[in-house]
C-alpha positions in Angstrom: 103.5 123.3 98.9 105.4 123.7 95.6 107.9 126.0 97.4 108.4 123.3 100.1 109.2 120.7 97.5 111.4 123.0 95.4 113.4 124.6 98.2 113.6 121.8 100.8 112.5 118.4 99.7 114.2 118.2 96.2 117.6 119.4 97.6 117.4 116.9 100.4 116.7 114.1 98.0 119.7 115.2 95.9 121.8 114.8 99.1 120.6 111.2 99.3 121.1 110.2 95.7 121.6 111.6 92.2 119.6 108.6 90.9 116.2 109.9 91.9 113.9 112.6 90.4 110.8 113.9 92.1 107.6 114.7 90.5 104.6 116.7 91.7 101.5 116.4 89.5 98.3 118.3 89.9 95.3 116.2 88.8 93.2 118.2 86.3 89.9 119.3 87.6 90.6 118.5 91.2 92.4 119.9 94.2 94.5 116.7 94.3 98.2 116.2 93.7 100.3 113.1 93.1 103.9 113.1 94.4 106.1 110.6 92.8 109.7 109.5 92.9 111.5 108.3 89.8 114.5 106.1 90.6 116.9 105.0 87.9 116.3 101.4 89.1 115.2 99.4 92.1 118.8 98.6 92.8 119.6 102.3 93.0 116.7 102.8 95.4 117.8 99.9 97.6 121.4 101.2 97.6 120.3 104.6 98.8 117.8 103.4 101.4 120.2 100.8 102.8 123.2 103.0 103.0 124.9 103.8 106.3 123.9 107.4 106.1 120.2 106.8 105.4 119.1 106.9 109.0 120.6 110.3 109.5 119.1 111.5 106.2 115.7 110.3 107.3 116.0 112.0 110.7 116.7 115.3 108.9 113.8 114.6 106.5 111.1 114.1 109.2 110.6 117.8 109.9 110.0 118.3 106.2 107.4 115.6 106.3 105.7 117.2 109.3 105.5 120.4 107.3 104.1 118.5 104.3 101.4 117.0 106.5 100.4 120.5 107.7 100.1 121.7 104.1 98.5 118.6 102.5 95.5 116.4 103.4 96.0 112.8 102.3 93.2 110.7 100.9 95.2 107.5 100.3 98.7 106.4 99.8 99.8 103.7 97.4 102.9 102.0 95.9 103.1 101.5 92.2 105.3 100.3 89.5 105.8 102.2 86.2 104.8 99.9 83.4 105.6 102.1 80.5 108.6 104.4 80.1 
């Protein structure tokens, strides 16, 4: 999983935008991980995901997500906002 993120997912996100950093956190004492995206701002995220090239980027990303789903088992997904930086 770490290799998938390092070798495929991170480079693919860099092709989308230099305004995003990915994080992969292992939760101590568990077999659980938290994958996070750190965007410079919401405006940067919106610019990247509303760009003309986003649909093509996403189409290339889908096989990586399929591989991610093979490797990981999801308990829950959520959206959050960082309150402290």
